[in-house]
A tleap script that builds the chain and sets N, CA, C and O, in Angstrom:
source leaprc.protein.ff14SB
mol = sequence {
  NMET GLY LEU PRO ILE ILE ALA SER ASP VAL
  PRO ALA CYS ARG GLU VAL LEU MET GLU GLY
  LYS GLY GLY ILE LEU VAL PRO GLU GLY ASN
  ILE LYS ILE TRP LYS LYS LYS LEU SER SER
  LEU MET LYS SER GLU ASN LYS ARG PHE LEU
  LEU ALA ASN GLU ALA LYS LYS ILE SER LYS
  PHE TYR ASP ILE LYS LEU VAL VAL ASN GLU
  TYR ILE LYS LEU LEU ASN ALA CILE
}
set mol.1.N position { 3.409 23.661 -7.282 }
set mol.1.CA position { 3.433 24.726 -8.271 }
set mol.1.C position { 2.279 25.707 -8.066 }
set mol.1.O position { 2.215 26.741 -8.730 }
set mol.2.N position { 1.387 25.387 -7.165 }
set mol.2.CA position { 0.267 26.290 -6.928 }
set mol.2.C position { -0.783 26.263 -8.025 }
set mol.2.O position { -1.411 27.279 -8.321 }
set mol.3.N position { -0.968 25.098 -8.624 }
set mol.3.CA position { -1.959 24.957 -9.690 }
set mol.3.C position { -3.090 24.048 -9.231 }
set mol.3.O position { -2.854 23.111 -8.469 }
set mol.4.N position { -4.313 24.308 -9.683 }
set mol.4.CA position { -5.410 23.401 -9.346 }
set mol.4.C position { -5.200 22.071 -10.071 }
set mol.4.O position { -4.634 22.027 -11.163 }
set mol.5.N position { -5.658 21.006 -9.453 }
set mol.5.CA position { -5.411 19.667 -9.999 }
set mol.5.C position { -6.723 18.940 -10.259 }
set mol.5.O position { -7.648 18.982 -9.449 }
set mol.6.N position { -6.781 18.276 -11.404 }
set mol.6.CA position { -7.842 17.325 -11.715 }
set mol.6.C position { -7.124 16.012 -11.982 }
set mol.6.O position { -6.188 15.957 -12.779 }
set mol.7.N position { -7.571 14.944 -11.304 }
set mol.7.CA position { -6.895 13.656 -11.444 }
set mol.7.C position { -7.911 12.525 -11.405 }
set mol.7.O position { -9.032 12.691 -10.924 }
set mol.8.N position { -7.499 11.378 -11.919 }
set mol.8.CA position { -8.350 10.192 -11.860 }
set mol.8.C position { -8.532 9.755 -10.416 }
set mol.8.O position { -7.612 9.850 -9.604 }
set mol.9.N position { -9.704 9.285 -10.114 }
set mol.9.CA position { -10.001 8.798 -8.775 }
set mol.9.C position { -9.494 7.364 -8.643 }
set mol.9.O position { -10.261 6.401 -8.669 }
set mol.10.N position { -8.185 7.261 -8.500 }
set mol.10.CA position { -7.510 5.981 -8.298 }
set mol.10.C position { -6.737 6.090 -6.987 }
set mol.10.O position { -6.474 7.197 -6.518 }
set mol.11.N position { -6.369 4.953 -6.388 }
set mol.11.CA position { -5.754 5.001 -5.062 }
set mol.11.C position { -4.597 5.991 -4.888 }
set mol.11.O position { -4.596 6.747 -3.916 }
set mol.12.N position { -3.635 6.012 -5.776 }
set mol.12.CA position { -2.474 6.905 -5.605 }
set mol.12.C position { -2.892 8.374 -5.635 }
set mol.12.O position { -2.459 9.157 -4.789 }
set mol.13.N position { -3.722 8.750 -6.590 }
set mol.13.CA position { -4.172 10.149 -6.691 }
set mol.13.C position { -5.045 10.518 -5.500 }
set mol.13.O position { -4.956 11.623 -4.965 }
set mol.14.N position { -5.891 9.577 -5.095 }
set mol.14.CA position { -6.759 9.814 -3.945 }
set mol.14.C position { -5.920 10.078 -2.692 }
set mol.14.O position { -6.231 10.968 -1.900 }
set mol.15.N position { -4.866 9.301 -2.529 }
set mol.15.CA position { -4.000 9.479 -1.365 }
set mol.15.C position { -3.263 10.815 -1.412 }
set mol.15.O position { -3.264 11.558 -0.431 }
set mol.16.N position { -2.640 11.122 -2.538 }
set mol.16.CA position { -1.867 12.362 -2.661 }
set mol.16.C position { -2.771 13.588 -2.532 }
set mol.16.O position { -2.374 14.591 -1.937 }
set mol.17.N position { -3.952 13.514 -3.071 }
set mol.17.CA position { -4.874 14.656 -3.011 }
set mol.17.C position { -5.755 14.620 -1.765 }
set mol.17.O position { -6.717 15.380 -1.658 }
set mol.18.N position { -5.426 13.749 -0.839 }
set mol.18.CA position { -6.137 13.642 0.440 }
set mol.18.C position { -7.643 13.555 0.243 }
set mol.18.O position { -8.413 14.375 0.742 }
set mol.19.N position { -8.033 12.523 -0.509 }
set mol.19.CA position { -9.455 12.224 -0.761 }
set mol.19.C position { -10.192 13.368 -1.449 }
set mol.19.O position { -11.395 13.539 -1.246 }
set mol.20.N position { -9.487 14.149 -2.256 }
set mol.20.CA position { -10.135 15.225 -3.010 }
set mol.20.C position { -9.996 16.593 -2.378 }
set mol.20.O position { -10.463 17.579 -2.948 }
set mol.21.N position { -9.373 16.683 -1.223 }
set mol.21.CA position { -9.194 17.986 -0.577 }
set mol.21.C position { -8.253 18.876 -1.397 }
set mol.21.O position { -8.442 20.090 -1.461 }
set mol.22.N position { -7.254 18.276 -2.015 }
set mol.22.CA position { -6.256 19.047 -2.746 }
set mol.22.C position { -6.456 19.090 -4.242 }
set mol.22.O position { -5.588 19.577 -4.967 }
set mol.23.N position { -7.570 18.596 -4.715 }
set mol.23.CA position { -7.832 18.604 -6.145 }
set mol.23.C position { -9.140 17.892 -6.439 }
set mol.23.O position { -9.766 17.314 -5.551 }
set mol.24.N position { -9.530 17.945 -7.675 }
set mol.24.CA position { -10.775 17.317 -8.106 }
set mol.24.C position { -10.471 15.902 -8.560 }
set mol.24.O position { -9.610 15.687 -9.413 }
set mol.25.N position { -11.179 14.938 -7.989 }
set mol.25.CA position { -11.037 13.544 -8.403 }
set mol.25.C position { -12.220 13.172 -9.294 }
set mol.25.O position { -13.375 13.430 -8.956 }
set mol.26.N position { -11.914 12.567 -10.425 }
set mol.26.CA position { -12.974 12.154 -11.346 }
set mol.26.C position { -12.838 10.661 -11.626 }
set mol.26.O position { -11.736 10.116 -11.585 }
set mol.27.N position { -13.963 10.001 -11.911 }
set mol.27.CA position { -13.904 8.574 -12.196 }
set mol.27.C position { -12.940 8.285 -13.353 }
set mol.27.O position { -12.938 8.962 -14.381 }
set mol.28.N position { -12.141 7.273 -13.143 }
set mol.28.CA position { -11.147 6.884 -14.146 }
set mol.28.C position { -11.816 6.595 -15.492 }
set mol.28.O position { -12.755 5.802 -15.577 }
set mol.29.N position { -11.317 7.249 -16.532 }
set mol.29.CA position { -11.782 6.996 -17.884 }
set mol.29.C position { -13.099 7.655 -18.268 }
set mol.29.O position { -13.567 7.461 -19.390 }
set mol.30.N position { -13.708 8.420 -17.387 }
set mol.30.CA position { -14.994 9.057 -17.696 }
set mol.30.C position { -14.738 10.440 -18.303 }
set mol.30.O position { -14.665 11.440 -17.587 }
set mol.31.N position { -14.604 10.481 -19.615 }
set mol.31.CA position { -14.250 11.709 -20.336 }
set mol.31.C position { -15.303 12.796 -20.157 }
set mol.31.O position { -14.957 13.973 -20.053 }
set mol.32.N position { -16.587 12.427 -20.120 }
set mol.32.CA position { -17.644 13.431 -19.968 }
set mol.32.C position { -17.492 14.195 -18.652 }
set mol.32.O position { -17.623 15.418 -18.623 }
set mol.33.N position { -17.217 13.476 -17.570 }
set mol.33.CA position { -17.058 14.149 -16.278 }
set mol.33.C position { -15.764 14.963 -16.258 }
set mol.33.O position { -15.736 16.061 -15.701 }
set mol.34.N position { -14.690 14.437 -16.860 }
set mol.34.CA position { -13.440 15.203 -16.958 }
set mol.34.C position { -13.713 16.546 -17.636 }
set mol.34.O position { -13.299 17.595 -17.143 }
set mol.35.N position { -14.419 16.502 -18.778 }
set mol.35.CA position { -14.715 17.732 -19.515 }
set mol.35.C position { -15.552 18.687 -18.671 }
set mol.35.O position { -15.296 19.891 -18.641 }
set mol.36.N position { -16.556 18.138 -17.986 }
set mol.36.CA position { -17.438 18.959 -17.155 }
set mol.36.C position { -16.647 19.621 -16.020 }
set mol.36.O position { -16.804 20.817 -15.774 }
set mol.37.N position { -15.812 18.864 -15.339 }
set mol.37.CA position { -15.030 19.397 -14.215 }
set mol.37.C position { -13.993 20.412 -14.702 }
set mol.37.O position { -13.780 21.440 -14.059 }
set mol.38.N position { -13.357 20.129 -15.821 }
set mol.38.CA position { -12.369 21.052 -16.377 }
set mol.38.C position { -13.038 22.355 -16.799 }
set mol.38.O position { -12.523 23.441 -16.536 }
set mol.39.N position { -14.186 22.239 -17.453 }
set mol.39.CA position { -14.923 23.429 -17.877 }
set mol.39.C position { -15.334 24.270 -16.672 }
set mol.39.O position { -15.210 25.494 -16.692 }
set mol.40.N position { -15.817 23.615 -15.637 }
set mol.40.CA position { -16.219 24.306 -14.414 }
set mol.40.C position { -15.035 25.028 -13.784 }
set mol.40.O position { -15.155 26.170 -13.339 }
set mol.41.N position { -13.906 24.359 -13.751 }
set mol.41.CA position { -12.694 24.944 -13.179 }
set mol.41.C position { -12.210 26.135 -14.003 }
set mol.41.O position { -11.761 27.139 -13.449 }
set mol.42.N position { -12.303 26.019 -15.309 }
set mol.42.CA position { -11.872 27.107 -16.185 }
set mol.42.C position { -12.754 28.346 -16.021 }
set mol.42.O position { -12.289 29.471 -16.204 }
set mol.43.N position { -14.017 28.139 -15.679 }
set mol.43.CA position { -14.956 29.252 -15.549 }
set mol.43.C position { -14.924 29.917 -14.172 }
set mol.43.O position { -15.455 31.015 -14.003 }
set mol.44.N position { -14.305 29.258 -13.186 }
set mol.44.CA position { -14.351 29.779 -11.821 }
set mol.44.C position { -12.956 30.107 -11.288 }
set mol.44.O position { -12.210 29.226 -10.861 }
set mol.45.N position { -12.632 31.378 -11.325 }
set mol.45.CA position { -11.331 31.812 -10.794 }
set mol.45.C position { -11.237 31.493 -9.307 }
set mol.45.O position { -10.177 31.096 -8.821 }
set mol.46.N position { -12.338 31.665 -8.584 }
set mol.46.CA position { -12.345 31.393 -7.151 }
set mol.46.C position { -12.036 29.917 -6.866 }
set mol.46.O position { -11.240 29.604 -5.981 }
set mol.47.N position { -12.667 29.022 -7.617 }
set mol.47.CA position { -12.435 27.591 -7.429 }
set mol.47.C position { -10.981 27.242 -7.742 }
set mol.47.O position { -10.359 26.463 -7.020 }
set mol.48.N position { -10.441 27.816 -8.813 }
set mol.48.CA position { -9.032 27.569 -9.163 }
set mol.48.C position { -8.114 28.033 -8.047 }
set mol.48.O position { -7.164 27.342 -7.679 }
set mol.49.N position { -8.408 29.212 -7.513 }
set mol.49.CA position { -7.595 29.778 -6.442 }
set mol.49.C position { -7.638 28.888 -5.196 }
set mol.49.O position { -6.599 28.581 -4.611 }
set mol.50.N position { -8.843 28.477 -4.796 }
set mol.50.CA position { -8.985 27.637 -3.605 }
set mol.50.C position { -8.279 26.294 -3.766 }
set mol.50.O position { -7.568 25.852 -2.863 }
set mol.51.N position { -8.472 25.650 -4.907 }
set mol.51.CA position { -7.820 24.356 -5.143 }
set mol.51.C position { -6.305 24.498 -5.221 }
set mol.51.O position { -5.571 23.649 -4.716 }
set mol.52.N position { -5.843 25.560 -5.849 }
set mol.52.CA position { -4.391 25.787 -5.949 }
set mol.52.C position { -3.788 25.982 -4.565 }
set mol.52.O position { -2.707 25.464 -4.284 }
set mol.53.N position { -4.469 26.717 -3.703 }
set mol.53.CA position { -3.967 26.918 -2.344 }
set mol.53.C position { -3.934 25.615 -1.553 }
set mol.53.O position { -2.976 25.350 -0.827 }
set mol.54.N position { -4.970 24.810 -1.693 }
set mol.54.CA position { -4.985 23.512 -1.002 }
set mol.54.C position { -3.875 22.610 -1.528 }
set mol.54.O position { -3.210 21.922 -0.753 }
set mol.55.N position { -3.675 22.611 -2.836 }
set mol.55.CA position { -2.608 21.796 -3.425 }
set mol.55.C position { -1.247 22.226 -2.892 }
set mol.55.O position { -0.392 21.387 -2.609 }
set mol.56.N position { -1.049 23.521 -2.756 }
set mol.56.CA position { 0.210 24.033 -2.204 }
set mol.56.C position { 0.421 23.548 -0.776 }
set mol.56.O position { 1.522 23.129 -0.417 }
set mol.57.N position { -0.626 23.604 0.035 }
set mol.57.CA position { -0.526 23.143 1.422 }
set mol.57.C position { -0.164 21.661 1.473 }
set mol.57.O position { 0.717 21.251 2.230 }
set mol.58.N position { -0.847 20.874 0.668 }
set mol.58.CA position { -0.616 19.431 0.658 }
set mol.58.C position { 0.778 19.096 0.137 }
set mol.58.O position { 1.397 18.134 0.590 }
set mol.59.N position { 1.264 19.875 -0.796 }
set mol.59.CA position { 2.582 19.582 -1.383 }
set mol.59.C position { 3.691 19.586 -0.334 }
set mol.59.O position { 4.722 18.938 -0.520 }
set mol.60.N position { 3.490 20.307 0.763 }
set mol.60.CA position { 4.501 20.359 1.821 }
set mol.60.C position { 4.716 18.994 2.458 }
set mol.60.O position { 5.797 18.725 2.981 }
set mol.61.N position { 3.703 18.127 2.424 }
set mol.61.CA position { 3.842 16.777 2.965 }
set mol.61.C position { 4.775 15.918 2.107 }
set mol.61.O position { 5.250 14.873 2.552 }
set mol.62.N position { 5.031 16.363 0.886 }
set mol.62.CA position { 5.850 15.590 -0.051 }
set mol.62.C position { 7.191 16.256 -0.327 }
set mol.62.O position { 7.873 15.913 -1.293 }
set mol.63.N position { 7.569 17.209 0.521 }
set mol.63.CA position { 8.872 17.864 0.399 }
set mol.63.C position { 9.962 16.802 0.516 }
set mol.63.O position { 9.886 15.925 1.377 }
set mol.64.N position { 10.966 16.877 -0.337 }
set mol.64.CA position { 12.010 15.848 -0.401 }
set mol.64.C position { 12.704 15.658 0.949 }
set mol.64.O position { 13.020 14.527 1.318 }
set mol.65.N position { 12.944 16.728 1.681 }
set mol.65.CA position { 13.618 16.606 2.980 }
set mol.65.C position { 12.759 15.824 3.971 }
set mol.65.O position { 13.269 14.989 4.719 }
set mol.66.N position { 11.483 16.091 3.975 }
set mol.66.CA position { 10.577 15.381 4.859 }
set mol.66.C position { 10.487 13.908 4.480 }
set mol.66.O position { 10.542 13.033 5.344 }
set mol.67.N position { 10.349 13.642 3.198 }
set mol.67.CA position { 10.223 12.264 2.727 }
set mol.67.C position { 11.493 11.470 3.025 }
set mol.67.O position { 11.416 10.323 3.465 }
set mol.68.N position { 12.649 12.066 2.792 }
set mol.68.CA position { 13.912 11.380 3.073 }
set mol.68.C position { 14.014 11.046 4.556 }
set mol.68.O position { 14.412 9.937 4.914 }
set mol.69.N position { 13.663 11.983 5.411 }
set mol.69.CA position { 13.713 11.722 6.855 }
set mol.69.C position { 12.785 10.576 7.257 }
set mol.69.O position { 13.128 9.770 8.122 }
set mol.70.N position { 11.622 10.505 6.636 }
set mol.70.CA position { 10.692 9.416 6.941 }
set mol.70.C position { 11.262 8.068 6.491 }
set mol.70.O position { 11.108 7.067 7.192 }
set mol.71.N position { 11.917 8.036 5.330 }
set mol.71.CA position { 12.550 6.796 4.872 }
set mol.71.C position { 13.690 6.400 5.803 }
set mol.71.O position { 13.857 5.216 6.096 }
set mol.72.N position { 14.456 7.341 6.261 }
set mol.72.CA position { 15.559 7.046 7.192 }
set mol.72.C position { 15.005 6.458 8.480 }
set mol.72.O position { 15.548 5.479 8.993 }
set mol.73.N position { 13.935 7.036 9.011 }
set mol.73.CA position { 13.305 6.510 10.217 }
set mol.73.C position { 12.831 5.068 9.989 }
set mol.73.O position { 13.026 4.193 10.833 }
set mol.74.N position { 12.211 4.849 8.838 }
set mol.74.CA position { 11.715 3.510 8.504 }
set mol.74.C position { 12.868 2.502 8.432 }
set mol.74.O position { 12.783 1.414 9.002 }
set mol.75.N position { 13.919 2.862 7.747 }
set mol.75.CA position { 15.057 1.956 7.602 }
set mol.75.C position { 15.744 1.696 8.939 }
set mol.75.O position { 16.203 0.581 9.189 }
set mol.76.N position { 15.820 2.680 9.776 }
set mol.76.CA position { 16.433 2.521 11.089 }
set mol.76.C position { 15.585 1.632 12.005 }
set mol.76.O position { 16.106 0.995 12.921 }
set mol.77.N position { 14.288 1.598 11.750 }
set mol.77.CA position { 13.392 0.784 12.565 }
set mol.77.C position { 13.432 -0.691 12.183 }
set mol.77.O position { 12.946 -1.538 12.932 }
set mol.78.N position { 13.997 -0.998 11.042 }
set mol.78.CA position { 14.018 -2.397 10.562 }
set mol.78.C position { 15.124 -3.169 11.245 }
set mol.78.O position { 15.304 -4.357 10.977 }
savepdb mol mol.pdb
quit
């Protein structure tokens, strides 16, 4: 969607966001850091733009056609 992302620093989010390249990862359950990162993002148009662009680039790895082809390859290899 081309939006900047803030997510919990848990394995699934870390993987999808490529270790923080595609969004801001914050410690799980740490509300103070969430607020700080969100506030920082809200104040910086440049940061929002950069993160949104990275998120868009990364989203291409999760395109349904690509994912389906990878599952087909996996199933054919079994």
